C-alpha positions as CSV (number, residue, x, y, z in Angstrom):
1,X,1.9,22.0,-0.9
2,X,5.7,21.8,-0.5
3,X,5.6,18.1,-0.1
4,X,3.9,17.6,-3.5
5,X,7.0,18.8,-5.3
6,X,9.1,16.4,-3.3
7,X,6.8,13.5,-4.1
8,X,6.8,14.3,-7.8
9,X,10.6,14.1,-8.0
10,X,10.7,10.6,-6.4
11,X,7.5,9.3,-7.9
12,X,8.5,10.1,-11.5
13,X,12.0,8.8,-10.8
14,X,10.6,5.4,-9.7
15,X,8.0,5.2,-12.6
16,X,10.5,6.2,-15.3
17,X,12.9,3.3,-14.8
18,X,12.8,0.9,-17.8
19,X,11.3,-2.6,-17.1
20,X,14.7,-4.3,-17.7
21,X,16.4,-2.3,-15.0
22,X,17.4,-4.3,-11.9
23,X,14.7,-4.5,-9.4
24,X,14.8,-4.4,-5.6
25,X,17.9,-2.3,-5.4
26,X,18.7,1.3,-4.3
27,X,20.5,3.7,-6.5
28,X,23.3,5.8,-5.0
29,X,21.0,8.8,-5.2
30,X,18.3,6.9,-3.2
31,X,20.7,5.8,-0.6
32,X,22.0,9.3,-0.1
33,X,18.4,10.5,0.2
34,X,17.7,8.1,3.1
35,X,15.7,5.4,1.2
36,X,15.8,1.8,2.5
37,X,14.6,-1.4,0.9
38,X,11.7,-3.2,2.7
39,X,11.9,-6.2,0.3
40,X,15.2,-7.8,-0.7
41,X,13.8,-9.7,-3.6
42,X,14.8,-13.1,-2.1
43,X,12.7,-13.8,0.9
44,X,10.3,-12.2,3.5
45,X,13.0,-11.0,5.9
46,X,11.7,-7.9,7.7
47,X,8.1,-9.1,7.4
48,X,5.8,-11.4,9.4
49,X,2.1,-12.4,9.6
50,X,-0.3,-9.9,11.1
51,X,-0.8,-10.8,14.8
52,X,1.9,-13.4,14.2
53,X,-0.4,-15.6,12.2
54,X,1.2,-18.5,10.3
55,X,0.8,-18.4,6.6
56,X,1.8,-20.2,3.4
57,X,0.1,-17.8,1.0
58,X,3.1,-15.5,0.4
59,X,6.2,-16.6,-1.7
60,X,8.9,-15.0,-3.7
61,X,9.1,-15.6,-7.5
62,X,11.8,-14.1,-9.7
63,X,12.3,-11.2,-7.4
64,X,8.6,-10.5,-6.9
65,X,6.6,-10.9,-3.7
66,X,3.5,-12.9,-4.6
67,X,0.4,-13.7,-2.7
68,X,-0.9,-17.0,-4.1
69,X,-4.5,-17.4,-5.2
70,X,-4.6,-21.2,-5.0
71,X,-3.2,-24.1,-2.9
72,X,-3.2,-22.2,0.3
73,X,-3.9,-23.6,3.8
74,X,-3.2,-20.5,6.0
75,X,-3.6,-16.9,4.9
76,X,-2.5,-13.8,6.7
77,X,-1.7,-10.2,5.8
78,X,2.0,-9.6,5.6
79,X,3.3,-6.7,7.9
80,X,6.6,-5.0,8.4
81,X,8.4,-6.0,11.6
82,X,9.1,-2.3,12.2
83,X,6.6,0.4,12.7
84,X,6.6,3.8,11.0
85,X,5.1,7.2,11.6
86,X,6.1,9.7,9.0
87,X,7.4,8.4,5.7
88,X,7.3,8.2,1.9
89,X,6.6,4.7,0.6
90,X,7.4,3.7,-3.0
91,X,6.2,0.4,-4.3
92,X,5.4,-1.4,-7.6
93,X,2.4,-3.8,-7.8
94,X,0.2,-5.6,-10.2
95,X,-3.0,-7.7,-9.8
96,X,-4.1,-10.8,-11.6
97,X,-7.5,-10.6,-13.4
98,X,-10.3,-10.1,-10.8
99,X,-7.9,-9.8,-7.9
100,X,-8.1,-7.4,-4.9
101,X,-5.6,-6.3,-2.3
102,X,-4.4,-3.2,-0.4
103,X,-1.5,-1.4,1.2
104,X,-2.3,-0.6,4.8
105,X,-0.3,2.0,6.8
106,X,-0.1,2.9,10.5
107,X,-1.7,-0.4,11.3
108,X,-1.8,-1.7,14.8
109,X,-2.4,-5.3,15.9
110,X,-5.4,-4.6,18.0
111,X,-8.0,-6.0,15.7
112,X,-8.8,-9.0,13.6
113,X,-7.6,-7.4,10.4
114,X,-4.9,-4.9,9.5
115,X,-7.3,-2.6,7.6
116,X,-9.5,-2.2,10.7
117,X,-6.9,0.0,12.3
118,X,-4.9,1.5,9.4
119,X,-6.1,3.3,6.3
120,X,-5.9,1.2,3.1
121,X,-4.5,2.2,-0.2
122,X,-6.8,0.1,-2.5
123,X,-5.3,-2.2,-5.2
124,X,-7.8,-3.9,-7.4
125,X,-8.6,-5.0,-11.0
126,X,-10.8,-1.9,-11.7
127,X,-12.1,-3.2,-15.0
128,X,-12.3,-7.0,-14.4
129,X,-13.4,-7.3,-10.8
130,X,-16.5,-9.6,-10.7
131,X,-18.6,-7.3,-8.6
132,X,-19.7,-3.7,-9.3
133,X,-17.2,-1.3,-7.6
134,X,-18.1,2.0,-5.9
135,X,-15.8,4.9,-6.4
136,X,-14.2,4.4,-3.0
137,X,-13.3,0.9,-3.9
138,X,-11.2,1.8,-7.0
139,X,-7.4,1.6,-7.1
140,X,-5.6,4.4,-5.3
141,X,-8.5,5.2,-3.1
142,X,-8.3,5.5,0.7
143,X,-10.6,2.5,0.9
144,X,-14.1,3.3,2.2
145,X,-13.1,6.9,2.9
146,X,-11.7,8.9,-0.1
147,X,-12.2,7.9,-3.7
148,X,-9.5,8.6,-6.3
149,X,-10.0,11.8,-8.3
150,X,-9.3,9.8,-11.5
151,X,-8.7,6.2,-12.5
152,X,-5.0,5.9,-13.1
153,X,-4.3,2.1,-12.7
154,X,-3.1,0.0,-15.5
155,X,-5.0,-3.2,-16.6
156,X,-4.6,-6.4,-14.7
157,X,-1.2,-8.1,-15.3
158,X,0.7,-4.8,-15.8
159,X,2.8,-3.2,-13.1
160,X,1.8,0.1,-11.4
161,X,3.9,2.5,-9.4
162,X,2.5,3.8,-6.1
163,X,3.9,6.4,-3.7
164,X,2.2,7.0,-0.4
165,X,3.2,10.1,1.7
166,X,2.3,10.2,5.4
167,X,3.5,13.1,7.4
168,X,1.7,13.9,10.6
169,X,-1.9,14.4,9.7
170,X,-1.2,14.9,6.0
171,X,-1.6,12.0,3.5
172,X,-1.1,11.8,-0.3
173,X,-1.8,8.8,-2.5
174,X,0.1,8.8,-5.9
175,X,-0.5,6.3,-8.7
176,X,1.6,6.2,-11.8
177,X,2.8,9.7,-11.4
178,X,-0.7,11.2,-10.6
179,X,-1.9,12.4,-7.2
180,X,-5.2,10.6,-6.8
181,X,-6.0,11.2,-3.1
182,X,-5.1,13.8,-0.6
183,X,-6.5,14.2,2.9
184,X,-5.9,15.1,6.5
185,X,-6.3,12.8,9.4
186,X,-8.6,13.7,12.4
187,X,-10.3,16.7,10.9
188,X,-14.1,17.2,11.4
189,X,-14.6,16.0,7.7
190,X,-12.5,13.0,8.2
191,X,-14.2,12.1,11.5
192,X,-17.6,12.4,9.8
193,X,-16.6,10.0,7.1
194,X,-15.3,7.6,9.6
195,X,-18.4,7.6,11.8
196,X,-20.9,7.4,9.0
197,X,-19.3,4.8,6.9
198,X,-17.7,1.3,7.0
199,X,-15.5,2.2,10.0
200,X,-18.1,3.4,12.5
201,X,-17.7,0.3,14.6
202,X,-13.9,-0.1,14.2
203,X,-12.9,1.7,17.4
204,X,-9.2,2.0,16.5
205,X,-9.5,2.9,12.8
206,X,-7.1,5.7,11.7
207,X,-6.2,6.8,15.2
208,X,-2.6,5.6,15.5
209,X,0.2,8.0,14.7
210,X,2.7,5.1,14.2
211,X,2.2,1.6,13.0
212,X,3.0,-1.3,10.7
213,X,2.8,-1.3,6.9
214,X,0.7,-4.2,5.8
215,X,0.2,-6.0,2.4
216,X,-3.3,-7.4,2.3
217,X,-4.0,-11.1,1.6
218,X,-7.5,-10.8,0.1
219,X,-7.4,-14.2,-1.6
220,X,-4.2,-13.8,-3.5
221,X,-3.4,-12.8,-7.1
222,X,-1.2,-9.8,-6.1
223,X,2.4,-9.1,-6.9
224,X,4.9,-6.6,-5.4
225,X,8.5,-5.4,-6.0
226,X,10.7,-2.4,-5.4
227,X,9.3,-1.7,-2.0
228,X,11.2,1.3,-0.7
229,X,10.7,3.6,2.2
230,X,12.2,7.0,3.3
231,X,11.5,8.2,6.8
232,X,10.4,11.9,7.1
233,X,11.8,13.6,10.2
């Protein structure tokens, strides 16, 4: 597809930057292309708790957004204040050993959890998770819907680069420069997966054409940086 060529240019640009480069900043080229920062590297401005829940599980450490694994009284998924429909999201993430999280998109606050309304790009320690994982639970998957076509995540403790493209009904999941998932919302095949699987009783799952981006608090041990978004008109 035409969009794949666009994704490749931005995905490889993001993943090719040396580790010592400044984080959480936009290059002149990115600014001219319409990218915006969703995380300033200093605080959680532009984000809030899902369903306005109070939380103490999220903090910022050395320019990284961190969901704590311990010493937490109140947990909540972190969601963007704004909602988005068609966009390209670029984000770097790593998990601690045994950790699990996700990036949810087009999420609405009509349910108890963000992933019950919006699809989830799975983030997990594929090799060190304490339970056996099904293919649809591996990193890069559209959780409980479409498994990744290959395992492209780095080991726990190392940063990965993700790009998510959402444009109308079309979705692509990219991981470390590889397209691992591609699907279309609302097709008969998509509907069949939804109705036969985990989401059969989640009445609002995957139906919204616009919603929040959420970072899942699944018990902590997850790090994010370089969270950037470009709207697609």
